[in-house]
N, C-alpha and C positions, 0 to 999 in steps of 0.2 A: 751963313749964308750959302757956301762952296756946297753945302749938303743938299741945300734947297735945288740951285741948280742943277746940279748934278741929276738927281729925283727928274726934277720936271725933265729934262735931258732925254732921260730912259724913258718916260711917259709919254714922250711926244706933246709936252702941255706947256703949258708957257709957266715963266718961274711965278707969277702974281697967283696962277691959277694952284701951285701947291702951296704957296705963302699961305692961302685963305684956307686951304684943308687944314695947312699946322696950327692955323689961328681957331682951328671950327667955325670958322664962316661958311664952308662948304664942305659938303661931304663928296667924296669921292663914289661912283659906280660902284656898283660890286667887284666888277670887274676889273677895276683899275684897283681898289682896295685888296685882292686878290694879288697883285701885279705888284703894289708895294711892299705887298708882305713879300715875296720872294723877293725881291732887290734886297730889301732889308735884311731879308734871312731869318725870317722871324715870322711865329703860327699869325695869321688874320685874327684869330680872335683873340691874339695877346693885346691887339692894336683897336679892336673892339672897344676889350675888358677895361684899357689902360682908358677910353675916354671917358666910359659911364663911369670911373671911379675919379676921374678928373670933376666933372660935372654934377655927379649924384652923390 
């Protein structure tokens, strides 16, 4: 929960918005996706690949 709150603050989004990204109920904009990747110090493609593997 603390990680989601931190991420929400960094993105300027609500906690509930970030929670919806994590639960795959909403998709972030491409700009937010790259910002999330930068904040988490991962490649944006890794976020997409993990999501695709999880659902497919």
